[in-house]
N, C-alpha and C positions, 0 to 999 in steps of 0.2 A: 504493499500500499504506500502512495504517496502522499506527503503528507505538505509539501511544499509545493508554494505559484510554481508555473511557470514563466520562464521571462518574460514569455510576451503579457501575463497576467501582471507580473511587479510592475511592469511597464507603466500598463493602464493604472494599475492604483497611484503610479508616482503622479500621472496628468489629472487623475480626481484630485488629487490632493493638494497639487499646483492650485488648480481652477480654485478652490474651496479658500487658498488661501491667498488669490488675490482678490477675492470677493470681500474679506475682509469680516472680524466677528460677526456673529449672531445667535441671538439667544436660545435658538435648541427649548429641549420639551415643549414644542408647539406652541412657543410663546408670544407668536405675531397674535396678537386678537385687539389690535386697535386699529384704526381706517387707515393711517399711513404707514402700518407696518403688513396689516392684511394687505396692502398695495404692492408692496415692495416683496411680501412673500410669494405672491402670484408669478411679480418676474423673474423670481430667481426660477421657478418650477418650470417656466417657459424658456428659459433659458439654456436647464437642464435636457428640455424637451426636445429642442433642437436641436443637441449634440446628439441626441438620439438616447441619451442613458434610461432615461427615466422607463424605458421599456426596450430594454436592449434583445432581451430574452424571449420575446413577442413573435411571430410569424411576420412576415414583410407585409403579407396582404392588410395585416390589421394595423400597422406603423411600428412594428418592431424592427428589429436587425435580423433576426434567427440567430441569435449570440446563445454562449450558454450559460444555464443557470449560474456556476459560480461567477462568471465576467458579471452580471447583476446584482446576485451578494456583493463582490469586492464595492461595486460602487454604493449598495445602500451601506454598507459598511464605513467607509471613508467621509459619506454625507451622515451619519448619526455622528462620526466623532463631530465634525465641522458644526453643527446641532443646523444644518441647513432645514427648512420649512418644507416638508415633503405630503402630500397631501395623502387619502387613502382611495384615488380612484385609481391607482396604476397598481397596485400593491395587495388590495382588500377585494373590490369589486370588479375589478377587471378581470381575475382569475375565474371569479366564482360566473362571470358572464363567458368568458370562453367554452366554461366545462356546461352549461345550462343553458345558455343561452339560446335560440335561432337565430339562421344565418342572416336576415333582416335585423335583428336587433345587435348579433356582434359588427356587421355594417355600418350601423347607427352609432354604437355606442364608444366604440373600442378607438377609431379614429381620433375622435375629439379630446379622448381620454389622454391618448400619446403626445399630442400636443398641449395639454396640461391647459385646453380651452375649460373642461368645465370643471368645478369644484363638487365635490360626493360628501354629504356626512351620511351617517347609517341610524336609522329609527329602529331599533332592538327593543332595549332596555323601555319599562313604563316605572312607571311607584309603587304597583305589587306586583310586577315582573323582572325580576334582576338576575339572582342564578339560577332561579327558577324559571327561564325563561318563556318554556312552553307554555305559562300560565297569561299570556298576555290577553288581554282583552280589546283590543284595535278593533274592529270591525270594518270588514269589507263585503260588501252587500252589490251582485250584480244586477244593475240595469241596462237593458239591451246590448249594446258595445262596450258599454263601462262596466266599471266596480265606483259604489259609492264608500270612500272610508272616511269612519267616524273613529275617534281616541287620540290619546295622548301618549306623548314620551316622551323619557326624560334622560338625561347627561347625554342632550345629542352635542356629542363634540362639534364644533363650529358651524352650528344650523344657521346663523347669522348670518356668514360667509361665505354659504353655500349654493349653488346655481341649483343639484339634484340631490335627491336623497332614495336610499337604497332601503327596503319598510318590510317588516314583516306582520302581517294582519289576520285575523282568524276570521277566514270564511264559510265554515260550517263547526257552527258553536255545538252541534249533537256528537261530532266524534271524538275521538282520544285527541287528547290535547295535542299531543305531536301530528296526527293527520291529520287536522283541520286549519291548516297555517299553510297561506300562500304569501307570494314574496315579489313584489313591486316594486317601480322604478318609476320615477315622475318628476318634474320639474317643482321647485320649492317654491314659484313665485303662480302656481295653481290656486286659483281662489278657493278660499278656506283653511289655506293653511297660516299661520301664525307660530312667531318664535318670541317666546324670552330667557333675555341672558340669565346666567346662573353664577354668582361669584365662589369661588370656592377659597380651600385653605390658603391658596397662596396668596391672593388679591385679584389675579386673572379672571377675564369672567370670557372665556371659553367653552364654558359649556353650558347649554341651553334644556329649555322645555320648551314641546314642536306638539300643536296643538293643531287639528283635523275635524272642520264641519262641515260636511259632506260634498269632500273634495273627490272631483269625477277624473276618474284616471283612466286611459282606454285599457279592454282586457288585451290589446296586444303589448302593454309593456310590465305584462305578468312574467318574471320572468321564471323559467319552469315550470310544469303539472298544476291544475291549481289542487289545494290541499296537501302539495307534497313542498312546501316551501320551507318547511323545518333540514328537510336533509338539501335544501340548495344552501340553506343559511349554515350547514355543518361544514360546506367545503368554503364559506366565509372567511369563519371565525376558524380553521385551519391556516387559510393563509396570514390572516391579521396576527395572529398569535406566533406566528414562525418567524417572526423578522427579526434581522440582525438587529434595527435599532434597539430593541427593547435592553439588549443584552450591553451593546458598545456607548449608549448614553451616556453610563454611568461609566465611562471608562475618562470621559471629560471630567467629572466629579472627582476620580480618583487623582488626576494628571494635578488639581486642584490644591488639594486635600497632600500630595507627595511633596508639591512646589514651598505650600507653605510648614510641611516638619521639616524641610530642607533650609529654610531659611530660619527655624528656631532653633535647631541642635538635637533632632528629635533624638531618645536613648533605642536602646536596642528592642526594646518590647513595642513600641509605636512602629520601626523598621520593621520587627515583623509581620504586626497586623496589615502594614502595608503590603507587605510580601505575600501573604496570603489570600486579600485580596486579589494581588496581579493575577497571582495562580488562577484564581477562583473564574476571573474575567476571560481567562485562555479559555478552562473548562467553557464556560456558557458560548465562548466563539465555534468551538468544536464541534457543540449542541447545536447550533445554527448550521453550521459548515453540512452535518450531516445531512439536517433539511434539504437545504441547497441539490448536495448530492441525489438524494429522492427526489427531486421537482426534475431532477435534469436526466431522469428517465423515466419520466412520465408519472410517475407515482403522486398521490396525493399524501402528502404528510399529515397524522390524525394524533396518536399519542407522541408521536417523536417533537409533534409540535407545541400540545400542553407539555411534554419537558423543558423543552426552550424556555415558553413561557414562563412556568413557573422559576425556576430557577435562576431567570433574568431578572424579572420580578422581583422577588427577595432578597438578589445578591445587590440592586441598587438601592432600598431599605438597607441592607447589611453597612453598604458604604457611603450613603448618606449619614448617619447614626455613627459611623466609627470618625467623620469629619468632625460632627459636633461636639464628640466625647473629647478629640484630639486637643480640637479651638478652645476647649473649655467653654466659660459665659460670653465671650465673645464672638464666639461659632452662632451666636443665634441673634447675631446683627442681621438686618436685613439689609437689600438693595439699598442705597442709596445714604446708609448711615457711613461716615468716614473711617468711623475706628472698625469697620466690617472686615474682618479676613478673606482673603477672594473676592472682594469686593460684595460680599454678602450672599454670594453665588450659592455657600454650601446650606446656608439655610435657607434659600428657597428649595435646594436639590431634597433637601429632607424634609418641606411640606409636601413637595411635587409625590415624592414616595410616597407617599401612604395611601394614594391611592393606588399603587401599583397592583397592589395583591388584587383590588377590585376589579380595576376593568378589565375589560375583554375576559370574563372568567374570572372567578376568586380561586384563590389557590386551591382551596375544598373541589372546587369543581375540576382544575386540573390533576390533582391527585387519583381524583371519581374515575376520569378518563382515562390515567395510566393506568390504572386497578384493574380497569373492566376492562378496555379494548387494550392496551400494550400487555396485561401479566394475563389477563383471561378470568381476572378473580369474578365470584358471583355477585351478584349487586345485592340490596340487602344490609 
């Protein structure tokens, strides 16, 4: 087995790294949540799209380059380390469209995603349906050639700045809860859609509640068969959980902690702790590389994606917690405070990491997937 990258892949990594270095610092952690920052984020994403980097592994027919999944992974790894503002269109919803969409849907939606012309948000969680997502109550009722959608979603990241939404709604209330759900794609400007922004622990307001009041969606914008949306959603979640960005975003935080520790002349105990975290980051990378290896062979990672997700999100919490302990009381000072170590970056990372083990499926959900689908253990 070859664990190193080819000379061509290493050259591509340097090219991507140099590109992000020229762009200058970016906030990362989805930090583009205000008007001017949103415009900048979209501009950066369009630059990446023009280079073909967002969709390198896609078929050329849909705006890709027919490149390998490893090449795509290298780009996303460097983008995450740089804190680049990548939307979820290319990495989350597009794979589901490729696997479950009609040819008409592929040709309609994939090229604009490849050009970074459409920003997407995800309408899955509801106030009463988070970890138990199949309990969702948003309804979609057939009305001629359309469906009328009514209900509410929550934690819809970036809904206020998104053009389209991919959403789960119940189309058969009498079916078992996993079998009466359908998957829809529609424009956020459709009459009846409203958005309310939510401020979370970090002080940013990129999470939203979204409300749907008789939203009319053409039947042709259902992804996959009626009442089989749960199984389409599992594909979406597998790709969402398998991204390397979740792991390597912790590298930026750890680098800031290491720099502080060096300036302060850290003792052997702190140095050993930081070395342990660096090793753990490398392990997380290898879990992501395994997922890319599977995708390169046409496989859809399932429990492997959950392994990557739970390890990466819990590791980010370990890194942020280590930073605040190492920096002491000053480590709690936030962005804008003159005495804040690392410009308050560690305090922000500490708060941001709280949600890491909840979003995209809690750690408990991930361990259940690993146990049942990976190890074949019984449910219950």
